[in-house]
N, C-alpha and C positions, 0 to 999 in steps of 0.2 A: 614457423615459431611453434610450439605445443605451449595452449594458455586450456588453463581452468577458469573456469568462468560460474560461481557457486552465490546460490542461491534460495534466500530466503524464502519457508516455505510456506510457515505460517501468517495464513492470509491467502486473499488473492492479486494483491499490489504487483508487487513482485515475480509472481510468476506472468503477471498478462505482459508489463515491462522488457522480461525474456523475449518473450515471443516477438519484437522488433531486434533486439539486440545481439539473437545467439547468432542468426542467419548473417548478419552484417559482419560477428566473428570468424565465419565460419567461412570470406571470404578472404579474413587475413592471417588466418595460423591455422593448425592443430586443434581443436576446439572436444576440450568433456564437460559437460556439464556436471556438475554437484547440485543435489536438493534436499535440507535438510528439513524437519517439520513437521506435523501433521495435521493441519488447519485448510491446505490450501483444498480448492475443488476443480481448478482446473486440470482438462486432460492440455497435456503438453506435444505443441507439431512437430518435435527431433528426440532424438534418445538420448535418456540420462545415463550418466555414466555411474552418477553413487547419486542411488536414496538413500540419504542416513534419518534416523532418530532427531538428533540434533535437542535441541531444549527452544522450547516458545509457548506459549502461555496456550492457554483454550477458552474459548468464546462461550462465560456467560448468558443469562436469560434474564438480567433484571439490567443491562444498559452497562456492563462491566464485564471485566475479564473473570471468571470464574477460579479463584485461589487456591481452592483445593483440589478441584480437580488437576489444573497446572501443578500441584506436588505431587500429586501420584503417577500425571506422567511425566516428570523429570526423574529421568534414568542416569542419575548421576555416573554408577561405574560406567553405562552405555556410553555417556556423554566425553568419559575423560580417551576411552577404549578408540572411539571412534579420531578421537585427538590427534592420537597414539599413533595411529595403524595408516592416517590416509596420507600418501604421498606427494606430498606438495613441494618434494625437492627434485619431483622429476617432469617438471613444465620451469617452462621458459618465465612465464610471467600469470599469476593468481589478482584475478578481477573479482571480485567481492561485494554483491548487492545485500548486505548485513547478517550476512553465513556467520554462526560462530563458529562452525569445525572447521573452516578452513582458514579464516581467523588464528584461530588461537594454533592451530597447526602449525601456520606461518611462525608465529610469534615464539613457537619452544624451538623451532629448527631456524631461527635468525634470517627468516627468507621475507624480501619485497612483499607484499599484499596490496592489491591500492583496490580503497573503496571506492563505489563506484553505486550510493543508494540516496535515497534520500534522508534516510535518517543521518547523512554528511552532511545535507544541505540548514537543518531544523537546529543539529550544532553549532553552525555560524556567532559569532559573537552579533552581528549586523542583522540574525534574520527573526521576526519580533519574537515576543516573550509573552510567557498567559502572566496574570495581574498576581500568582501565589508562584514559585515556585517549588517545584518536588524537587528536591533533592536529593533522594536514592531513586528517584525519577531517574534524572539527570544522569546520575551515577553511574544506573544501570543502564542506561544508554549510550554512553560514554565509551564503556570496557564491555560491552554486548558483545560487541565482534573490533577487537581493538586492529588496526589498517598502519599503515607506513604513509601512506599519500591517501586526498580525500579529495573526490570531486562528486559536487552534488547537487539532484534537481529540487525543485521547491516552483513553490505555484506562481513566484516572481523572480527575478534577480535580484537577490538581497545581499550577492558579493561576488569575489572575480571566480571560481572555483565553482558558484555555482549556477543549472542553466535550468531556464524553463522545462517544463516536463516532456516527458516520450511517450507522445500519444500513438496508440497501436496504430497502423496503415488499416486495419480494423477496422479500428474507430472514423479514421482520415475517410473512410471510403464509402460510411454511412449518408444513402440520402436525408436531411435532418427534416421534418415537418412537423408538426403540430396534433394532435390527435384527441386531446384533451385529458391524457390523462396523469398520475404524477410516479414517477418510476419509483420504488422504494429497497436501498439497500441496509439495514441497520440490522448485521448478525448475533449484537451481544443481546437482542432482543426478542422473545421467542413468540410461535406462533398468536398466543394470547394474550399476552401483554397488545401486541401490538393492533391487533382485528379488537378489543377494545378501547383500545384509545384511537386510531385512527377511523374509527366510524363513528363516533360522535363529531368528525368534519363531515357530515353528509354531502357535502355539495361535492364532495371529491372524488373520484375514480380513484384507489388508489391499486397502484399492482406492483406486491410486493417480492420480493425474490430472499426464500426463506434458506437457513443457514441450518434450521434446527426440523424440518422436515423434506419426505421426499413427496409426496402427494399432491396434486393441483387441487382447490378446493377454494368456496365462494361463499364468503360470509352480507347479508348487505354490502355496499359499499366501496368493501375488498376484498381484492385474487389475492389470494398466495400461492406461491409455484415453487418449487426445489431451481436449485440453480444451476444456473444454465447459459453459460459464455455467450453461444449468440442471439438468446432471443432478452438477454440481459442487454444486447448494444444496444438492439433492434430499440428494446421494449423505451429505454433510456432517448435516444434518436428520434421518436417516435412522440416524447414526452411533452407535457407542458411545463414541469418541471421536475425537478429530479431531490427526493431527502433520502440522507445517507449518515453513514457516522460521517467519526473528522479520522477517514482515513487518509489518504493521496490521490492514488489513482481515480476511486470512484470521481472525489468531487472536481480532479481536473479536467476530466474528461467531459464532463458536465459542463462547466464550464466552455471548453472547447466548442463542445454544441451549442453554446449560447443558448443556455436553458437556466431558467431563475431556479439558484441554488440554496437549500437550507441545511444548517448539517448539527446533532448532537452527538461530540467526541466519548471516549467510551471514560466509562468512568476508572478513576487509575493505573488509565496509561498514558504516560507523561506524553510521549508522542504525539498522541492525538488532542492535547491540549496543547501542543503546539503549533502543531498545524487550524487549529481552530483558530487561535491568535492572529496569523497569517490572515485568513480566511478573513476576519474579521477586518482586520487591517485595510481589508481590500475592498468591505462595505457587504460581506454576504453574512447572514442573519445567524447568529448561532445560540441554540440553547442548552439547557444540563441537560436534559431529559427528558421524558417523551409525559413529565407529569403535568395534571390540570393546570398547574399552576402557571405554565408558560405558553398556559391556551393564545394570551393573549397576543402573541408573537407571532404563534405559528398563524394564528387565522391575519392577523398582519401582511404576512409573508402570501398567503394563498390567496387576498383579493388585491393586493399592493405591490407585490415583488415585481423586478426586473433582473433580468442576465445581466451580468458583470460584465462588461467588456476585458480580454484578453489577447494577445497575439502568442500562440508556437506554434512558428516554425517547424519543420520538420532538420532538426540539429545534429540526428543521433551521431551521423556518420561523422558527422567533424568532433564531436567529440570524443572517440570513439579514438581518431587519429591522432586529436593531444595525447590522448592518453599513450598512445605506442608511441610518438616520439620522446614525451618524456621518461616512458620506462620500462620501455623493451630493454635497456643495455643497462641503463644505472641500481643502484643497491641504494634503500635508502633503509633510514631510522626508524621504528618503528615507535608511532606517537601516540 
C-alpha cells in the first residue's frame, strides 16, 4: 500500500507526534511524508518527500498570533499551486494531521482523506468548550483541512473516535526526577517580556526555551535557551513544574510525566482556548496572560499546585490498525 502522511508544520506538536507515527506506518506500507508550514523547530528523523509552504500562522511576542506577519507570509497563489500539483491520486491512503495542502487536494479530486489529529478531537460535540465561542475561529478550525473521516487525540476520551495523546517513546523513556526548576515554553511571548515577568517570582528557577533567541543567557533567576528537542524533554523530565501555552503535545507530555502544570493559551487562537477549557475541566489552572493581575493564581500554583493524574497508555499501533481496517479499501464522502 502506498501511503501519504501529511503533517502540519506550524509549531512543534504535529511534528513531535509524527516521530512515533511514521515508523509504525512504514511497517504497514510504502510511506511518503509531507510537511507544510514555516514555524516548526524540530528536525525529523526520517525523509520528508514534500516540503511545502502551506498556510500557517506566525507566533507573536505579546501572547498571541502576529496577524500582520501571518498575512505577509501567506502566499495565496503558491498555496493554490501546491494544492493543484500535489499528486494525491498516486496514493492508496492519505492520512492527514491537520495539513491543508493534502486535505484540499483530496477535496478537489474527490479522494478520501483520513484526519488523524488533535483538531479532530477538539471539534467534537462532546469535547469541552470555552465560555465564549469564537465563531470565526471555529469556522477556520473546521474548514482549514477538510477530511472525509476523523480520528482525534485529546487529553481525555471525550468521544468514541477520540483517543488519549500519542506520547513519544523518547518521552516515555525519560527518567522522571524533580531537580526543582520550572520548565517554560511560551512561544507567543518574546524573551524580554518573559524575563521581566518571571523574574518577579524570585523563589523559582525558570528554565525557558525560546522561539525568539538563538543564544543562551541568564538574567537573575531566569535562564533562556533556544529550542532543542532533547534538552527540552530532559528539562521537563527533571522539572518540578511546567508552564506552557495552550497547545496539545507539551501539556500532554507534562501530565504524563506527573508534573504540575499551568497553561496560558494564545490570544486569538481558538484551538488553544478549546484546549484550555479541557485542561481547566481536569483541574489544571489556566490564566489568560502573563499580566500582573494574574499573579495571585500563578503564586498559588507555585505554592500549592499539584500534578493532575492521567493514564496515557501506548495505543498508537492499535489506532493505526483501526484506521487501516476502516479505510484502506473504502471510499468516503468529504465531511
